ZAMARGU-4260 file (C-alpha; in steps of 0.2 Angstrom, whole numbers, plus 5000, padded with zeros to 4 digits):
<rodrens>
0) 5133/4906/5345 | 5132/4894/5359 | 5145/4880/5363 | 5146/4866/5351 | 5139/4850/5358
5) 5147/4837/5346 | 5153/4820/5351 | 5167/4817/5338 | 5173/4800/5346 | 5154/4794/5345
10) 5153/4800/5327 | 5169/4791/5322 | 5164/4775/5331 | 5147/4774/5323 | 5153/4779/5306
15) 5168/4767/5305 | 5162/4753/5317 | 5143/4754/5315 | 5133/4743/5327 | 5124/4728/5319
20) 5107/4736/5321 | 5113/4750/5309 | 5120/4738/5296 | 5104/4728/5297 | 5095/4745/5293
25) 5106/4748/5278 | 5103/4730/5272 | 5084/4732/5274 | 5084/4748/5265 | 5092/4740/5250
30) 5081/4724/5251 | 5065/4734/5252 | 5070/4746/5237 | 5075/4731/5226 | 5059/4721/5229
35) 5048/4736/5227 | 5057/4742/5212 | 5056/4725/5204 | 5037/4724/5207 | 5035/4742/5201
40) 5044/4738/5185 | 5032/4723/5182 | 5017/4733/5187 | 5023/4748/5176 | 5025/4737/5161
45) 5007/4731/5163 | 5000/4748/5165 | 5009/4754/5150 | 5002/4741/5139 | 4985/4745/5146
50) 4988/4763/5142 | 4992/4758/5124 | 4977/4746/5122 | 4965/4748/5108 | 4950/4748/5120
55) 4946/4766/5126 | 4940/4761/5143 | 4957/4752/5147 | 4966/4767/5141 | 4956/4778/5152
60) 4959/4766/5167 | 4977/4767/5164 | 4977/4786/5164 | 4967/4786/5180 | 4979/4775/5189
65) 4994/4786/5183 | 4985/4802/5188 | 4981/4796/5205 | 4998/4788/5210 | 5008/4802/5202
70) 4998/4815/5210 | 4996/4809/5228 | 5012/4811/5238 | 5021/4795/5243 | 5019/4799/5261
75) 5000/4800/5260 | 5000/4784/5250 | 5009/4775/5264 | 4997/4781/5277 | 4982/4776/5267
80) 4989/4759/5262 | 4994/4754/5280 | 4984/4764/5293 | 4969/4769/5282 | 4966/4752/5275
85) 4967/4743/5292 | 4956/4756/5300 | 4943/4754/5287 | 4943/4735/5290 | 4948/4731/5272
90) 4964/4721/5277 | 4972/4720/5294 | 4990/4715/5288 | 4993/4699/5297 | 5010/4693/5297
95) 5013/4681/5282 | 5025/4666/5284 | 5035/4658/5270 | 5045/4644/5277 | 5058/4652/5288
100) 5053/4670/5282 | 5040/4680/5290 | 5034/4696/5282 | 5027/4708/5295 | 5011/4719/5292
105) 5021/4735/5290 | 5033/4727/5278 | 5018/4721/5267 | 5011/4739/5267 | 5028/4747/5263
110) 5032/4736/5248 | 5014/4737/5242 | 5014/4756/5243 | 5031/4759/5235 | 5027/4746/5221
115) 5010/4755/5217 | 5018/4772/5217 | 5033/4766/5207 | 5022/4757/5194 | 5014/4774/5189
120) 5031/4781/5185 | 5038/4766/5176 | 5022/4765/5166 | 5025/4782/5158 | 5044/4777/5155
125) 5039/4760/5147 | 5025/4769/5136 | 5037/4782/5130 | 5050/4768/5126 | 5038/4757/5117
130) 5031/4772/5107 | 5049/4777/5101 | 5051/4760/5092 | 5047/4762/5074 | 5029/4757/5071
135) 5034/4748/5055 | 5043/4734/5065 | 5027/4730/5073 | 5017/4730/5057 | 5031/4719/5048
140) 5029/4706/5062 | 5010/4706/5060 | 5013/4704/5041 | 5023/4688/5043 | 5009/4680/5054
145) 5014/4685/5072 | 5000/4689/5084 | 5001/4706/5093 | 5006/4698/5109 | 5020/4688/5101
150) 5026/4704/5091 | 5026/4714/5107 | 5036/4700/5116 | 5049/4696/5104 | 5051/4712/5093
155) 5046/4727/5102 | 5049/4724/5121 | 5068/4718/5119 | 5071/4735/5111 | 5061/4745/5123
160) 5069/4737/5138 | 5086/4743/5132 | 5079/4760/5131 | 5071/4759/5149 | 5088/4754/5157
165) 5095/4772/5160 | 5079/4779/5168 | 5077/4763/5177 | 5093/4767/5186 | 5087/4784/5191
170) 5071/4777/5197 | 5080/4764/5208 | 5090/4779/5216 | 5074/4788/5220 | 5067/4772/5227
175) 5082/4770/5239 | 5079/4788/5245 | 5060/4785/5246 | 5062/4771/5259 | 5067/4784/5272
180) 5048/4788/5273 | 5044/4770/5279 | 5049/4775/5297 | 5032/4783/5297 | 5024/4766/5298
185) 5036/4758/5309 | 5049/4750/5297 | 5066/4751/5304 | 5076/4753/5289 | 5091/4765/5289
190) 5082/4781/5293 | 5070/4772/5306 | 5085/4764/5314 | 5094/4780/5316 | 5078/4787/5324
195) 5078/4773/5336 | 5097/4775/5340 | 5094/4794/5342 | 5080/4791/5355 | 5092/4780/5365
200) 5108/4791/5364 | 5101/4809/5360 | 5116/4812/5348 | 5105/4819/5334 | 5117/4828/5323
205) 5130/4814/5323 | 5118/4800/5320 | 5108/4809/5306 | 5124/4815/5298 | 5129/4796/5298
210) 5113/4792/5290 | 5116/4805/5276 | 5133/4798/5273 | 5126/4780/5271 | 5113/4787/5259
215) 5127/4795/5249 | 5137/4779/5248 | 5122/4769/5242 | 5117/4782/5229 | 5135/4784/5223
220) 5137/4765/5221 | 5121/4764/5211 | 5127/4779/5201 | 5143/4769/5196 | 5133/4754/5192
225) 5121/4764/5181 | 5136/4772/5172 | 5144/4756/5168 | 5127/4748/5162 | 5124/4763/5151
230) 5141/4763/5144 | 5139/4745/5139 | 5123/4747/5130 | 5128/4763/5122 | 5141/4753/5112
235) 5126/4745/5103 | 5113/4759/5103 | 5098/4758/5092 | 5092/4773/5083 | 5076/4773/5094
240) 5087/4774/5109 | 5095/4790/5103 | 5078/4798/5099 | 5071/4793/5116 | 5086/4800/5125
245) 5086/4816/5115 | 5067/4819/5117 | 5064/4814/5134 | 5079/4821/5143 | 5071/4838/5138
250) 5055/4832/5146 | 5064/4828/5162 | 5059/4809/5161 | 5077/4802/5163 | 5082/4812/5178
255) 5069/4821/5189 | 5066/4825/5208 | 5050/4821/5215
</rodrens>
């Protein structure tokens, strides 16, 4: 075993008094994860409704989308969406400016790829949640004159959203960890920032250990928030929620690694 080459003062300094560039990377990680997760939830709901459409070709289109985006690794999707799309000439990702805010090309590709990927998983979660609601409620709403859209909006979705909350927390946790892949397209989030600092200081072990600690902190905070939300909603749990949790925990839908 060779001599240890650890710079303890360096490690402690960067851990307890991190430079602004590292804090900015943490903030960027949270921001990207939040935006991509929000868009993924919206997209997932739309895909779920398509999957449950009465038109067969819409159902097959939804199945195709889920099959592709759940089957292709996220890293491959990132490279295709950013490098591949630009190389093929479909879209060059010019910077987009909204008032004082500018969204860079890599940032656009990152949010797009993460959102499309997440929508495929959220679609299955929404579909399972909606399917767990008693069909009789939808039929009763139709019987009193509600349109299918109105019944879905006011009767089914409010109950389904309550059911979706626990797996949504797990999805956001996975999203935070998934942002580490964005360094491959030049995004300086937490992992990308640590890579940049490592190139300047060559303190590889210390810096990546700090990155691991930051991810653990973010995931732990998210875990506490998720437990609080689940505890709050479990006080008023619908029968459909209990059935959903019982059935889909066994199918590894509420908590999974991917």
